[in-house]
C-alpha positions in Angstrom: 10.8 162.9 129.3 7.8 163.2 131.5 6.3 160.5 133.7 3.6 159.6 131.1 6.2 159.0 128.4 8.4 156.9 130.8 5.4 154.8 131.7 4.4 154.3 128.0 8.0 153.3 127.3 8.0 150.8 130.1 4.7 149.3 129.0 5.7 149.1 125.4 9.1 147.6 126.3 7.4 145.0 128.6 4.9 144.1 125.9 7.7 143.6 123.3 9.8 141.6 125.7 6.8 139.4 126.7 5.9 138.9 123.0 9.5 137.9 122.3 9.6 135.4 125.2 6.2 134.0 124.0 7.5 133.6 120.4 10.7 132.1 121.7 8.8 129.5 123.7 6.3 128.7 121.0 8.9 128.2 118.3 11.3 126.3 120.6 14.0 128.9 120.0 14.2 129.9 123.7 13.7 126.7 125.7 13.3 127.2 129.4 14.4 124.2 131.6 14.8 125.4 135.1 13.9 122.2 136.9 11.9 124.3 139.4 8.2 123.5 140.2 8.1 120.8 137.5 4.5 119.6 136.8 3.9 116.5 134.7 0.8 115.6 132.7 -0.2 112.7 130.5 -0.2 112.9 126.7 -2.7 110.6 125.1 -3.5 107.8 125.0 -4.4 107.9 121.3 -4.9 104.8 119.2 -5.9 103.8 115.7 -6.4 100.5 114.0 -4.6 100.1 110.7 -5.5 97.4 108.1 -1.9 96.3 107.6 0.8 94.3 109.4 3.0 96.0 112.1 6.1 95.8 109.8 4.3 97.9 107.2 3.1 100.5 109.8 6.6 100.7 111.3 8.1 101.3 107.9 5.8 104.3 107.3 6.5 105.7 110.8 10.3 105.3 110.4 10.5 106.6 106.8 11.1 110.3 107.7 14.3 109.2 109.5 15.7 107.2 106.6 18.9 108.0 104.8 17.0 109.5 101.9 13.7 111.2 102.2 11.5 113.3 99.9 11.8 117.1 99.7 8.3 117.4 101.4 9.5 115.2 104.3 12.8 117.2 104.6 10.7 120.3 105.3 9.1 118.5 108.3 12.0 116.4 109.7 15.8 116.7 109.5 18.1 114.1 111.0 21.0 115.8 112.8 22.8 112.6 114.1 22.4 109.0 113.3 23.2 106.0 115.5 22.3 102.4 115.7 18.5 102.1 116.0 18.4 105.8 117.0 18.5 109.3 115.5 18.6 112.9 116.8 16.1 114.8 114.7 14.7 118.3 114.3 10.9 118.3 113.7 9.3 121.4 112.1 5.6 122.2 112.8 3.8 125.1 111.1 2.3 127.5 113.6 0.9 130.4 111.5 2.1 131.8 108.2 5.8 131.3 107.8 6.2 130.8 111.6 7.1 127.3 112.7 8.0 125.5 115.8 11.2 123.5 116.0 11.6 120.6 118.4 14.7 118.4 118.7 14.1 114.9 119.8 15.9 111.6 120.1 14.0 108.8 118.3 14.7 105.2 119.3 13.5 102.4 117.1 12.6 98.9 118.3 11.4 97.2 115.2 8.5 96.3 114.7 6.8 97.0 118.0 7.9 100.4 119.4 9.3 103.9 118.7 10.3 106.2 121.6 10.8 109.9 121.5 12.5 112.1 124.1 12.5 115.9 123.8 15.9 117.6 123.8 14.8 121.1 122.9 11.3 122.6 122.4 8.5 124.7 123.9 8.5 122.8 127.2 11.5 121.3 129.1 10.3 117.7 129.2 8.4 115.3 126.8 8.7 111.5 126.5 6.5 109.6 124.0 6.0 106.0 123.0 4.4 104.7 119.8 3.4 101.0 120.3 2.5 98.7 117.4 0.5 95.6 118.4 -0.1 93.0 115.7 -3.8 91.8 115.7 -4.3 89.1 113.1 -3.9 91.1 109.8 -4.4 94.5 111.5 -2.1 96.7 113.7 -3.2 98.7 116.7 -1.0 101.8 116.9 -1.1 103.5 120.3 0.5 106.7 121.5 1.2 107.6 125.1 3.4 110.2 126.6 4.2 112.7 129.4 4.8 116.4 129.2 6.5 118.4 131.9 6.6 122.2 132.5 8.5 124.3 135.1 7.4 127.1 137.4 4.5 125.5 139.2 1.1 126.9 138.3 2.4 129.3 135.6 4.1 126.3 133.9 1.0 124.3 134.3 -1.0 126.9 132.4 1.6 126.8 129.6 1.2 123.0 129.5 -2.6 123.6 129.1 -1.8 125.5 125.9 1.0 123.2 124.6 -0.4 119.7 125.4 -3.6 119.9 123.2 -1.6 121.2 120.2 1.0 118.5 120.7 -1.7 115.8 120.8 -3.3 117.3 117.7 0.0 117.0 115.8 0.2 113.3 116.8 -3.5 112.7 115.8 -2.7 114.2 112.4 0.3 112.0 112.1 -1.8 109.0 113.0 -4.3 109.8 110.2 -1.5 110.2 107.7 0.2 107.0 108.8 -3.1 105.0 108.6 -3.9 106.4 105.1 -0.4 105.9 103.7 0.1 102.4 105.2 -3.3 101.1 104.0 -2.8 102.6 100.5 0.6 100.8 100.2 -0.7 97.6 101.7 -3.7 97.5 99.4 -1.5 98.2 96.3 0.9 95.4 97.3 -2.0 93.0 97.9 -3.6 93.9 94.6 -0.3 93.4 92.8 0.2 90.0 94.4 -3.3 88.9 93.3 -2.6 90.0 89.7 0.5 87.9 89.6 -1.1 84.7 90.9 
């Protein structure tokens, strides 16, 4: 094998290894938690006002973690362990085609005002998130805040620049779905109550 072939083999091998590490990080299959050069950044805040009481909003947010869920929901969330007011759950997020990211998080419920998430395994070593529900007359203000941490100083910070906007985008989509579903159910209940009076 001449020098050119050896160099090509090294370059191709490096590219394949780099691609494998990238896929492992993106999908959460190869989490890296070194605790070296940890950089933290804020997630959110995001908020949405929902035309329904806090209990109704909380019910919709907590539904994926219930004992029985729909088939569609099981493709997005799977409860691995269940405790009192808390679950350990795997969350599946489509990336591209059949490729999906898997994060494992603890989810702690404080009905009806707060749900807290803490990352156990995912594309970054550290994420904590809080969903706060604030009752305002007959509306609820749903607010999201969090913190994302990466390791390896500037290199990790660049990885955080890629992950954080996608993470917030998933939360924003969940907010839209929660608002639509909660308001649909609340309107249906209100209409049914009016028909029976």
